[in-house]
LUMLOTI-805739 format. One record per residue: residue number from 1; residue in one letter; x, y, z of N, C-alpha, C in turn. Coordinates in nm, 4 decimals, always signed. Last residue first. Layout:
N
SITE    nr   rest         nu         nv         nw        cau        cav        caw         cu         cv         cw
SITE   NUM      A          X          Y          Z          X          Y          Z          X          Y          Z
...
# end
This chain:
96
SITE    nr   rest         nu         nv         nw        cau        cav        caw         cu         cv         cw
SITE    96      D    +1.0539    +1.8418    -1.6563    +0.9945    +1.9075    -1.7751    +0.9596    +2.0503    -1.7529
SITE    95      G    +1.1220    +1.7407    -1.4126    +1.2292    +1.7915    -1.4967    +1.1778    +1.8666    -1.6177
SITE    94      E    +0.8875    +1.6391    -1.3116    +0.9438    +1.7567    -1.2464    +1.0509    +1.8217    -1.3335
SITE    93      E    +0.8629    +1.4130    -1.4747    +0.7636    +1.5203    -1.4860    +0.8153    +1.6491    -1.4243
SITE    92      E    +1.0810    +1.2639    -1.3797    +1.0762    +1.3045    -1.5199    +0.9797    +1.4209    -1.5391
SITE    91      L    +1.0008    +1.2227    -1.1144    +1.1205    +1.3011    -1.1404    +1.1265    +1.3480    -1.2857
SITE    90      F    +0.7719    +1.0585    -1.1572    +0.7606    +1.1873    -1.0886    +0.8790    +1.2768    -1.1217
SITE    89      T    +0.8924    +0.8354    -1.2747    +0.7913    +0.9112    -1.3480    +0.7767    +1.0510    -1.2900
SITE    88      N    +1.0545    +0.7541    -1.0584    +1.1157    +0.7934    -1.1858    +1.0193    +0.8755    -1.2710
SITE    87      L    +0.8540    +0.6913    -0.8669    +0.9513    +0.7971    -0.8416    +1.0146    +0.8457    -0.9712
SITE    86      V    +0.7258    +0.4749    -0.9958    +0.6495    +0.5965    -0.9636    +0.7455    +0.7133    -0.9413
SITE    85      E    +0.9441    +0.2948    -1.0038    +0.8798    +0.3385    -1.1276    +0.8013    +0.4681    -1.1055
SITE    84      E    +0.9900    +0.2566    -0.7321    +1.0951    +0.3141    -0.8152    +1.0370    +0.3671    -0.9466
SITE    83      I    +0.7510    +0.1311    -0.6615    +0.7859    +0.2610    -0.6020    +0.8907    +0.3311    -0.6873
SITE    82      M    +0.7753    -0.1094    -0.8074    +0.6632    -0.0187    -0.8339    +0.6947    +0.1210    -0.7823
SITE    81      D    +1.0022    -0.2192    -0.6826    +1.0043    -0.1905    -0.8257    +0.8944    -0.0903    -0.8624
SITE    80      W    +0.9052    -0.2531    -0.4205    +1.0164    -0.1611    -0.4446    +1.0232    -0.1226    -0.5920
SITE    79      E    +0.7108    -0.4499    -0.4725    +0.6700    -0.3186    -0.4232    +0.7801    -0.2158    -0.4485
SITE    78      E    +0.8806    -0.6567    -0.5498    +0.7819    -0.6070    -0.6452    +0.7324    -0.4684    -0.6041
SITE    77      D    +1.0178    -0.7116    -0.3176    +1.0922    -0.6530    -0.4283    +0.9970    -0.5937    -0.5319
SITE    76      S    +0.8122    -0.6218    -0.0286    +0.8603    -0.7112    -0.1342    +0.9402    -0.6355    -0.2395
SITE    75      E    +0.7370    -0.4427    +0.1799    +0.7393    -0.5870    +0.2031    +0.8037    -0.6718    +0.0951
SITE    74      I    +0.8518    -0.1620    +0.3497    +0.8115    -0.2152    +0.2202    +0.8346    -0.3655    +0.2246
SITE    73      E    +0.7325    -0.0912    +0.6823    +0.8369    -0.1317    +0.5892    +0.7754    -0.1804    +0.4586
SITE    72      L    +0.5332    +0.1943    +0.7707    +0.5526    +0.0499    +0.7619    +0.6630    +0.0194    +0.6615
SITE    71      L    +0.4304    +0.4504    +0.9903    +0.5133    +0.4083    +0.8781    +0.5372    +0.2582    +0.8870
SITE    70      E    +0.1238    +0.5907    +1.0786    +0.2205    +0.4855    +1.1109    +0.2958    +0.4462    +0.9850
SITE    69      G    +0.0534    +0.9318    +1.1616    +0.0307    +0.8092    +1.0879    +0.1381    +0.7105    +1.1274
SITE    68      G    -0.0160    +1.2854    +1.1706    +0.0531    +1.1627    +1.2078    +0.0141    +1.0463    +1.1199
SITE    67      E    -0.3066    +1.4799    +1.2535    -0.1710    +1.4655    +1.2032    -0.1144    +1.3315    +1.2461
SITE    66      E    -0.6464    +1.4708    +1.1449    -0.5461    +1.4478    +1.2486    -0.4087    +1.4341    +1.1839
SITE    65      G    -0.8044    +1.4906    +0.9217    -0.7948    +1.6075    +1.0079    -0.6932    +1.5923    +1.1198
SITE    64      E    -0.8987    +1.1514    +0.9242    -0.8928    +1.2779    +0.8516    -0.8928    +1.3957    +0.9481
SITE    63      E    -0.6887    +0.9352    +1.1188    -0.8214    +0.9861    +1.0838    -0.8071    +1.1208    +1.0146
SITE    62      T    -0.3698    +0.8627    +0.9635    -0.4609    +0.8741    +1.0775    -0.5967    +0.9207    +1.0269
SITE    61      P    -0.2450    +0.6234    +0.7211    -0.2791    +0.7588    +0.7667    -0.3721    +0.7552    +0.8869
SITE    60      I    +0.0076    +0.4107    +0.7134    -0.1334    +0.4076    +0.7481    -0.1669    +0.5471    +0.7984
SITE    59      F    +0.2475    +0.3608    +0.4527    +0.1982    +0.4244    +0.5735    +0.0490    +0.4063    +0.5889
SITE    58      A    +0.5644    +0.2453    +0.3377    +0.4190    +0.2388    +0.3297    +0.3700    +0.3101    +0.4548
SITE    57      S    +0.8429    +0.4462    +0.2486    +0.7715    +0.3643    +0.3460    +0.6258    +0.3556    +0.3039
SITE    56      A    +1.1641    +0.5409    +0.1378    +1.0245    +0.5104    +0.1067    +0.9678    +0.4210    +0.2160
SITE    55      H    +1.4080    +0.7983    +0.0903    +1.3562    +0.6834    +0.1643    +1.2106    +0.6621    +0.1248
SITE    54      I    +1.6775    +0.9213    -0.0903    +1.5322    +0.9151    -0.0788    +1.4931    +0.7853    -0.0100
SITE    53      E    +1.9418    +1.1299    -0.0478    +1.9005    +0.9913    -0.0295    +1.7503    +0.9907    -0.0038
SITE    52      V    +2.0076    +1.3701    -0.3047    +1.9656    +1.3363    -0.1690    +1.9272    +1.1894    -0.1648
SITE    51      D    +2.2212    +1.5842    -0.4865    +2.1606    +1.4524    -0.4732    +2.1248    +1.4276    -0.3274
SITE    50      E    +2.1524    +1.9215    -0.5715    +2.2226    +1.8280    -0.4832    +2.1477    +1.6947    -0.4780
SITE    49      D    +2.0118    +2.1146    -0.6994    +2.0968    +2.0294    -0.7826    +2.1742    +1.9253    -0.7009
SITE    48      D    +1.8775    +2.2510    -0.4955    +1.7993    +2.1786    -0.5960    +1.8839    +2.0828    -0.6789
SITE    47      D    +2.0266    +2.1991    -0.1717    +2.0190    +2.2696    -0.2992    +1.9425    +2.1840    -0.3989
SITE    46      V    +1.9054    +2.1914    +0.1512    +1.9377    +2.1083    +0.0358    +1.9205    +2.1921    -0.0897
SITE    45      E    +2.0064    +2.2484    +0.4860    +1.9504    +2.3028    +0.3627    +1.9947    +2.2132    +0.2470
SITE    44      E    +1.9371    +2.0575    +0.7765    +2.0285    +2.0900    +0.6674    +1.9518    +2.1446    +0.5478
SITE    43      G    +1.7678    +1.9694    +0.9759    +1.8169    +2.1060    +0.9826    +1.9095    +2.1466    +0.8706
SITE    42      D    +1.7006    +1.7059    +0.8950    +1.7738    +1.7304    +1.0194    +1.8421    +1.8664    +1.0207
SITE    41      L    +1.6047    +1.5717    +0.6571    +1.6625    +1.7065    +0.6564    +1.7541    +1.7284    +0.7754
SITE    40      I    +1.5653    +1.2838    +0.4692    +1.5903    +1.3363    +0.6035    +1.6615    +1.4708    +0.5924
SITE    39      H    +1.3024    +1.2518    +0.2306    +1.4447    +1.2520    +0.2642    +1.4628    +1.3253    +0.3970
SITE    38      Y    +1.0436    +1.0308    +0.1021    +1.0935    +1.1431    +0.1799    +1.2452    +1.1391    +0.1906
SITE    37      L    +0.7357    +0.9035    +0.0056    +0.8770    +0.9126    -0.0294    +0.9292    +1.0396    +0.0354
SITE    36      V    +0.4788    +0.6908    +0.1128    +0.5402    +0.8226    +0.1254    +0.6878    +0.8092    +0.0888
SITE    35      Y    +0.1761    +0.5204    +0.0241    +0.3221    +0.5297    +0.0330    +0.3651    +0.6738    +0.0487
SITE    34      S    -0.0876    +0.2913    +0.1004    -0.0426    +0.4274    +0.0732    +0.1078    +0.4316    +0.0964
SITE    33      R    -0.2215    -0.0068    -0.0519    -0.1456    +0.0640    +0.0505    -0.1190    +0.2068    +0.0054
SITE    32      E    -0.2912    -0.2082    -0.2370    -0.3887    -0.1592    -0.1387    -0.3198    -0.0932    -0.0197
SITE    31      Y    -0.1431    -0.2869    -0.4465    -0.0985    -0.3343    -0.3152    -0.1907    -0.2897    -0.2021
SITE    30      E    -0.3007    -0.1732    -0.6539    -0.2473    -0.3090    -0.6659    -0.2089    -0.3671    -0.5294
SITE    29      K    -0.3428    +0.0862    -0.5809    -0.4583    -0.0047    -0.5790    -0.4108    -0.1496    -0.5816
SITE    28      S    -0.1505    +0.2927    -0.3931    -0.1420    +0.1845    -0.4905    -0.2640    +0.0953    -0.4750
SITE    27      D    -0.1079    +0.6449    -0.3543    -0.1760    +0.5208    -0.3184    -0.1576    +0.4193    -0.4295
SITE    26      F    +0.1511    +0.8729    -0.2447    +0.0616    +0.8150    -0.3448    +0.0000    +0.6874    -0.2895
SITE    25      T    +0.3589    +1.1561    -0.1978    +0.2723    +1.0538    -0.1396    +0.1817    +1.0014    -0.2501
SITE    24      L    +0.6845    +1.2952    -0.1958    +0.5694    +1.2471    -0.2713    +0.4896    +1.1501    -0.1873
SITE    23      I    +0.8579    +1.4141    -0.0152    +0.8754    +1.4382    -0.1582    +0.7466    +1.4063    -0.2330
SITE    22      V    +0.8803    +1.5629    +0.2901    +0.7994    +1.4698    +0.2114    +0.8141    +1.5084    +0.0650
SITE    21      E    +1.1665    +1.5909    +0.4781    +1.0841    +1.6566    +0.3773    +1.0103    +1.5485    +0.2993
SITE    20      C    +1.1980    +1.5301    +0.8295    +1.2095    +1.4856    +0.6915    +1.1212    +1.5707    +0.6007
SITE    19      V    +1.3726    +1.5220    +1.1301    +1.2796    +1.5986    +1.0473    +1.3056    +1.5610    +0.9022
SITE    18      H    +1.3925    +1.2653    +1.3659    +1.4510    +1.3245    +1.2459    +1.3416    +1.3983    +1.1711
SITE    17      E    +1.4661    +1.1487    +1.6954    +1.3740    +1.2115    +1.6016    +1.4508    +1.2741    +1.4862
SITE    16      E    +1.5684    +0.8331    +1.8229    +1.6035    +0.9692    +1.7845    +1.5052    +1.0210    +1.6808
SITE    15      G    +1.5360    +0.5686    +1.8847    +1.4510    +0.6635    +1.9550    +1.4819    +0.8092    +1.9225
SITE    14      N    +1.6676    +0.3961    +1.7272    +1.7378    +0.4378    +1.8483    +1.6575    +0.5390    +1.9303
SITE    13      E    +1.5109    +0.3677    +1.5028    +1.5173    +0.2531    +1.5945    +1.5904    +0.2849    +1.7243
SITE    12      D    +1.3641    +0.7036    +1.4743    +1.4381    +0.5860    +1.4288    +1.4425    +0.4778    +1.5359
SITE    11      V    +1.0786    +0.8781    +1.4049    +1.1615    +0.8320    +1.5157    +1.2306    +0.7041    +1.4696
SITE    10      I    +1.0095    +1.1660    +1.2011    +1.0111    +1.0216    +1.2238    +1.1007    +0.9919    +1.3432
SITE     9      T    +0.8053    +1.4266    +1.1028    +0.9084    +1.3842    +1.1966    +0.8965    +1.2345    +1.2147
SITE     8      M    +0.7682    +1.6011    +0.7932    +0.7182    +1.5090    +0.8946    +0.8353    +1.4751    +0.9849
SITE     7      T    +0.6645    +1.8626    +0.5687    +0.7632    +1.7910    +0.6488    +0.6922    +1.6965    +0.7443
SITE     6      E    +0.6086    +1.9792    +0.2359    +0.5566    +1.9265    +0.3609    +0.6690    +1.8563    +0.4371
SITE     5      Q    +0.6112    +2.1116    -0.0133    +0.7103    +2.1405    +0.0893    +0.6610    +2.0958    +0.2266
SITE     4      G    +0.4996    +1.8471    -0.2363    +0.5076    +1.9853    -0.1907    +0.6138    +2.0001    -0.0843
SITE     3      H    +0.2608    +1.6239    -0.3888    +0.3959    +1.6613    -0.3483    +0.3968    +1.8078    -0.3095
SITE     2      E    +0.0598    +1.3395    -0.4596    +0.0735    +1.4721    -0.4016    +0.2201    +1.4971    -0.3717
SITE     1      M    -0.1382    +1.1515    -0.6796    -0.0086    +1.1807    -0.6218    -0.0074    +1.3228    -0.5692
# end
């Protein structure tokens, strides 16, 4: 798992760009996919104690050394359950 102050830009279904803070990236051997958890910044400052809406997507990374990648929708409730478990574990560790 990786986390930090990394950002990425996504394009929504309306073609609008949004700057997002990457919260966490991880790989799942069970689903053979990589995942990214993020929240949309769009120029807004976020306080540490403020609740934010966290989004999750599977992703296909680009070649090593290249920026970008393709975001994919989460396909099943089982995947969502696994992502939620990973996020909860991450948040517990961050709280310690």
